[in-house]
C-alpha positions as CSV (number, residue, x, y, z in Angstrom):
1,M,0.0,-0.1,0.0
2,D,1.6,3.4,-1.1
3,E,1.7,6.2,1.3
4,K,-0.9,8.3,-0.3
5,L,-3.6,5.7,0.3
6,K,-2.2,5.1,3.6
7,E,-2.7,8.8,4.4
8,K,-6.2,8.7,2.9
9,I,-7.3,5.8,5.1
10,R,-6.0,7.6,8.1
11,D,-8.1,10.5,7.3
12,I,-11.3,8.5,6.9
13,H,-10.6,6.6,10.2
14,D,-10.0,10.1,11.8
15,K,-13.0,11.9,10.2
16,Y,-15.6,9.2,10.9
17,M,-16.5,7.3,14.0
18,I,-15.9,3.5,13.7
19,V,-18.2,1.0,15.4
20,D,-17.6,-2.8,15.5
21,A,-20.8,-4.3,16.5
22,H,-19.5,-7.7,17.6
23,F,-16.5,-8.7,19.6
24,D,-16.2,-11.5,22.0
25,L,-13.8,-9.4,24.1
26,L,-15.1,-10.3,27.6
27,T,-14.8,-14.0,27.2
28,Y,-11.0,-13.2,27.2
29,V,-10.8,-10.6,29.7
30,E,-12.8,-12.4,32.2
31,M,-10.6,-15.4,31.7
32,K,-7.5,-13.2,32.0
33,R,-8.8,-11.5,35.1
34,A,-9.3,-14.8,36.8
35,L,-5.6,-15.6,36.4
36,G,-4.8,-12.3,38.2
37,Y,-4.2,-9.8,35.2
38,K,-5.5,-6.3,35.5
39,K,-6.3,-3.5,32.9
40,V,-6.6,-6.1,30.3
41,I,-8.5,-3.8,27.6
42,E,-6.3,-1.0,28.3
43,T,-2.9,-2.9,27.9
44,E,-3.8,-5.6,25.4
45,F,-6.6,-4.0,23.2
46,L,-6.8,-0.4,23.5
47,P,-3.6,0.3,21.5
48,D,-5.0,-1.4,18.4
49,F,-8.3,0.5,18.8
50,R,-6.5,3.7,18.9
51,K,-4.3,2.8,16.0
52,S,-7.4,2.0,13.8
53,G,-9.6,4.8,15.1
54,V,-12.1,2.5,16.7
55,D,-14.7,4.4,18.8
56,V,-17.4,1.9,19.7
57,I,-17.0,-1.7,20.7
58,V,-20.1,-4.0,21.2
59,C,-19.0,-6.7,23.8
60,S,-20.9,-9.9,23.6
61,L,-21.7,-12.0,26.5
62,Y,-21.1,-15.5,24.8
63,I,-21.0,-18.8,26.9
64,E,-19.2,-21.7,26.0
65,T,-21.4,-24.7,25.7
66,V,-19.4,-26.7,28.3
67,F,-20.9,-24.2,30.8
68,L,-24.5,-24.9,30.0
69,P,-26.9,-25.1,31.3
70,E,-25.8,-24.9,35.0
71,M,-23.2,-22.2,34.9
72,G,-24.6,-20.0,32.2
73,L,-26.0,-17.1,34.3
74,K,-22.7,-17.3,36.4
75,K,-20.3,-16.8,33.5
76,A,-22.4,-14.2,32.0
77,L,-22.4,-12.1,35.3
78,D,-18.7,-12.7,35.7
79,Q,-18.1,-11.4,32.2
80,V,-20.3,-8.1,33.1
81,S,-18.3,-8.1,36.4
82,A,-15.0,-8.2,34.7
83,L,-16.0,-5.2,32.3
84,Y,-17.1,-3.1,35.6
85,A,-13.7,-3.9,37.2
86,E,-11.8,-3.0,33.9
87,I,-13.8,0.3,33.9
88,Y,-12.9,1.0,37.6
89,E,-9.2,0.4,36.7
90,S,-9.0,2.6,33.5
91,P,-11.8,5.1,34.1
92,D,-10.0,7.8,32.0
93,K,-9.8,5.2,29.0
94,I,-13.1,3.2,28.8
95,A,-16.8,3.7,29.5
96,L,-19.8,1.5,29.5
97,C,-22.4,3.1,27.3
98,R,-26.2,2.6,27.6
99,T,-27.6,5.3,25.3
100,Y,-26.4,7.2,22.1
101,D,-25.8,10.3,24.3
102,D,-23.3,8.1,26.4
103,I,-21.5,7.1,23.2
104,L,-21.2,11.1,22.3
105,K,-20.0,11.9,25.8
106,S,-17.6,9.1,25.7
107,K,-16.3,10.3,22.4
108,S,-15.9,13.9,23.6
109,E,-13.7,12.6,26.6
110,N,-11.5,10.5,24.2
111,K,-12.7,7.1,25.7
112,L,-13.4,3.8,24.2
113,S,-17.2,3.3,24.0
114,I,-18.3,-0.2,25.3
115,L,-22.0,-1.5,24.7
116,L,-23.0,-5.1,25.9
117,S,-25.0,-7.7,24.0
118,L,-26.2,-11.1,24.8
119,E,-24.9,-13.7,22.3
120,G,-27.7,-15.9,22.9
121,V,-30.3,-15.7,25.8
122,D,-28.8,-18.9,27.4
123,P,-27.9,-17.2,30.6
124,L,-31.6,-16.4,31.2
125,T,-32.4,-20.3,30.7
126,N,-36.3,-19.9,30.8
127,D,-36.6,-16.8,33.2
128,L,-37.9,-13.8,31.3
129,N,-37.4,-11.8,34.4
130,L,-33.6,-12.0,34.1
131,L,-33.7,-10.0,30.9
132,R,-34.7,-7.0,32.8
133,I,-31.8,-7.6,35.1
134,F,-29.4,-7.6,32.2
135,Y,-30.9,-4.4,30.8
136,E,-30.3,-2.7,34.2
137,L,-26.7,-4.1,34.2
138,G,-26.1,-2.1,30.7
139,V,-27.1,-4.8,28.0
140,R,-28.7,-3.2,25.2
141,M,-28.7,-5.6,22.4
142,V,-30.1,-9.3,22.5
143,G,-28.9,-12.0,20.2
144,I,-31.7,-14.6,20.4
145,T,-29.4,-17.8,20.0
146,W,-25.9,-18.7,19.3
147,S,-25.5,-21.7,16.8
148,R,-27.3,-24.0,19.1
149,R,-30.7,-24.7,20.6
150,N,-31.9,-22.8,23.7
151,F,-35.4,-22.0,25.3
152,A,-36.0,-19.3,22.9
153,A,-35.2,-20.8,19.6
154,D,-33.1,-22.8,17.3
155,G,-29.5,-21.6,16.2
156,S,-28.0,-21.7,12.7
157,H,-25.2,-24.4,12.5
158,F,-22.0,-23.5,10.7
159,A,-22.3,-26.6,8.6
160,N,-24.7,-29.4,8.1
161,V,-25.1,-31.4,11.2
162,D,-27.3,-34.3,12.2
163,E,-30.4,-33.0,13.9
164,G,-34.1,-33.4,14.7
165,K,-36.9,-31.3,13.3
166,K,-35.8,-27.4,13.3
167,G,-38.1,-24.9,15.1
168,G,-38.6,-21.2,14.9
169,L,-39.1,-19.1,17.9
170,T,-40.6,-20.6,20.9
171,D,-43.4,-18.9,23.0
172,F,-40.6,-18.1,25.3
173,G,-38.6,-16.6,22.3
174,V,-41.6,-14.6,21.3
175,Q,-41.8,-13.0,24.8
176,I,-38.1,-12.3,24.6
177,V,-38.4,-10.2,21.2
178,K,-41.4,-8.4,22.6
179,L,-39.8,-7.6,26.0
180,A,-36.5,-6.7,24.6
181,E,-38.1,-3.9,22.4
182,K,-40.3,-2.7,25.2
183,L,-37.3,-2.2,27.4
184,G,-35.2,-0.5,24.6
185,M,-32.9,-3.3,23.7
186,I,-32.0,-4.1,19.9
187,V,-32.9,-7.5,18.8
188,D,-30.0,-9.2,16.9
189,V,-30.7,-12.1,14.4
190,S,-27.2,-13.3,13.7
191,H,-26.8,-17.1,14.7
192,I,-30.5,-17.8,14.5
193,N,-31.9,-20.2,12.0
194,D,-34.0,-19.4,9.0
195,E,-37.2,-20.4,10.8
196,G,-36.4,-18.2,13.6
197,F,-35.4,-15.4,11.5
198,W,-38.7,-15.1,9.8
199,D,-40.6,-15.3,13.0
200,V,-38.5,-12.4,14.6
201,M,-39.3,-10.4,11.2
202,K,-43.1,-11.1,11.8
203,I,-43.2,-10.1,15.4
204,S,-40.6,-7.3,15.7
205,Q,-42.0,-3.8,15.7
206,K,-38.6,-1.7,15.7
207,P,-35.4,-2.1,13.6
208,V,-33.7,-5.4,13.9
209,I,-29.8,-6.1,13.4
210,A,-27.7,-8.9,12.2
211,S,-24.5,-7.8,14.2
212,H,-22.1,-10.2,12.5
213,S,-23.4,-12.0,9.2
214,N,-22.5,-11.8,5.6
215,C,-24.2,-12.8,2.3
216,R,-25.2,-16.5,1.6
217,A,-25.1,-15.6,-2.1
218,L,-21.4,-15.3,-1.9
219,A,-20.4,-17.7,0.8
220,D,-23.0,-20.7,1.2
221,S,-23.1,-20.8,4.9
222,M,-26.3,-21.1,7.0
223,R,-24.6,-18.3,9.2
224,N,-25.1,-15.9,6.2
225,L,-28.3,-14.2,5.0
226,T,-30.2,-14.9,1.8
227,D,-31.0,-12.2,-0.5
228,E,-34.8,-12.5,0.8
229,Q,-33.4,-12.0,4.5
230,I,-31.3,-9.1,3.6
231,K,-34.3,-7.4,1.8
232,A,-36.6,-8.2,5.0
233,L,-34.0,-6.8,7.4
234,S,-33.6,-3.6,5.2
235,D,-37.5,-3.3,5.3
236,K,-37.1,-3.1,9.2
237,K,-34.5,-0.3,8.6
238,G,-31.8,-2.6,10.3
239,V,-28.0,-2.9,9.7
240,I,-25.9,-5.8,8.8
241,G,-22.1,-6.2,10.3
242,M,-19.5,-7.6,8.1
243,N,-17.9,-10.7,9.6
244,V,-14.3,-11.6,9.0
245,C,-14.7,-15.3,9.6
246,S,-13.2,-17.2,6.5
247,S,-16.1,-19.6,6.2
248,F,-18.5,-16.6,5.8
249,V,-16.4,-14.5,3.3
250,S,-15.8,-17.3,0.7
251,D,-16.4,-20.9,0.1
252,K,-12.8,-20.8,-1.3
253,P,-10.0,-20.5,1.3
254,E,-7.8,-18.8,-1.0
255,N,-10.4,-15.9,-1.3
256,G,-10.3,-15.2,2.3
257,D,-9.2,-11.6,2.3
258,A,-10.3,-8.0,2.9
259,T,-11.1,-7.6,-0.8
260,H,-13.7,-10.5,-0.7
261,L,-15.1,-9.3,2.6
262,A,-15.7,-5.8,0.9
263,E,-17.5,-7.5,-1.7
264,H,-20.2,-8.7,0.7
265,A,-20.7,-5.0,1.8
266,D,-20.8,-4.2,-1.9
267,Y,-23.4,-6.8,-2.4
268,I,-25.6,-5.5,0.3
269,A,-25.3,-2.0,-0.7
270,K,-26.4,-2.8,-4.4
271,L,-29.3,-5.1,-3.1
272,V,-31.0,-2.8,-0.5
273,G,-28.9,0.3,0.0
274,I,-25.7,1.4,1.6
275,E,-27.4,2.4,4.8
276,H,-27.8,-1.1,5.7
277,V,-24.1,-2.0,5.8
278,G,-21.9,-2.0,8.8
279,L,-19.1,-3.7,10.6
280,G,-19.4,-6.8,13.0
281,F,-16.0,-8.1,12.6
282,D,-16.2,-11.0,15.3
283,F,-12.5,-11.3,15.5
284,C,-11.8,-14.8,16.8
285,D,-8.0,-15.6,16.2
286,F,-6.9,-14.5,19.4
287,L,-9.4,-16.8,21.0
288,R,-8.6,-19.9,19.2
289,M,-7.0,-22.8,21.2
290,P,-3.3,-23.5,21.5
291,A,-2.2,-26.8,19.8
292,A,-1.6,-28.3,22.9
293,I,-5.3,-28.5,23.8
294,E,-7.0,-28.5,20.3
295,P,-10.2,-30.6,20.0
296,A,-9.4,-34.5,19.5
297,V,-11.9,-34.6,16.5
298,K,-11.1,-31.4,14.3
299,P,-13.8,-29.8,11.9
300,A,-13.3,-30.5,8.3
301,K,-12.7,-26.7,7.8
302,T,-10.6,-24.6,9.8
303,N,-11.7,-21.1,10.2
304,Y,-9.5,-18.0,10.3
305,D,-9.9,-14.1,10.5
306,V,-9.4,-12.8,7.0
307,I,-8.3,-9.5,8.6
308,K,-6.0,-9.9,11.4
309,G,-7.3,-7.8,14.2
310,H,-8.5,-4.1,14.6
311,K,-5.2,-3.0,13.9
312,N,-5.5,-4.0,10.4
313,I,-9.0,-2.9,9.5
314,G,-7.5,-0.3,7.2
315,R,-7.5,-3.1,4.6
316,F,-11.1,-3.3,4.5
317,T,-11.3,0.6,3.9
318,E,-8.7,0.4,1.2
319,A,-10.9,-2.5,-0.4
320,L,-13.9,-0.1,-0.2
321,I,-11.9,2.7,-1.8
322,K,-10.8,0.3,-4.6
323,L,-14.6,-0.5,-5.2
324,G,-15.3,3.1,-5.8
325,Y,-17.0,4.1,-2.5
326,S,-16.8,7.6,-1.5
327,D,-15.4,8.9,1.9
328,D,-19.0,9.6,3.2
329,E,-20.1,6.2,1.9
330,I,-17.2,4.5,3.7
331,G,-18.0,6.5,6.9
332,M,-21.5,5.2,6.7
333,I,-20.2,1.5,6.6
334,L,-17.5,2.1,9.3
335,G,-19.9,3.3,11.7
336,G,-22.5,5.8,10.7
337,N,-25.2,3.2,10.0
338,F,-24.9,1.6,13.3
339,L,-24.7,5.0,15.1
340,R,-27.9,6.1,13.3
341,L,-29.8,3.1,14.7
342,Y,-28.4,3.8,18.1
343,K,-29.4,7.2,18.1
344,E,-33.0,6.0,17.3
345,L,-33.2,3.3,19.7
346,L,-30.8,3.7,22.7
347,V,-32.2,6.7,24.3
């Protein structure tokens, strides 16, 4: 990349707020703090956020299957507690934001804005009352499922698996969607199966997001959205966050790069409009198991991040520039579209 292009990318990243709508940060932070580490976000992540100009991170509360069902609630609360401890230790660096105004205030104080999301309602088991508790703790996005079945719905698997009859939203799932919207929480359909997706579209009364999903037309994964789903989500005035997972970027491993990720953004923009495209990178390479404790039975396809962490998201911006997008259009994708939604819904 020549110096002139690098300067242009820096200018864009400085001019527009950048929002990553999905990051499993707290899974890692909670683990590190349990080992005695402090200021994990400030020391291990903030430098890369600063380097790339990231202003807002949505931290998911993701629970490993091994902890379910008995420890789901505990692990989720431990992750929230870890974030609160991090903010206590780095009060001038990071802030938990509950509203759009909180984000603007955090930006004015040169702090990293963190929002919280449930990646699957597994921590609630089947207790609807717990959703309000998570709201009071600061959670503002609700992913109905991860890629497994819970009391609310069935998840979309990463590949074909042997399973029984698929279901959509359960009665509990219907109540979750309705209460989430009543409380002022944004419903997220990433990871839910097709049947559940259409149930959410039917029931929801407010904009819905897919925080970290790409296009099934370009990468044939059930975790990606069909054209019909993209159109339905755009009709709800929602936003779709581009995901760096190689399996969701291309069916061909050799095409796992920022250029092909940008093609997903371009596809959605041409299908339903650029106002429905955002970032939900879901960087996971830093969480992958070391070789010494890899699973005994490995999956047929090994996933990887097609962009190597937040410090390299300029590669994605570069790809958008080469596709002919203007600075303002790139600014919408980098953060403007999610911020528009936050302004409307997070009050």
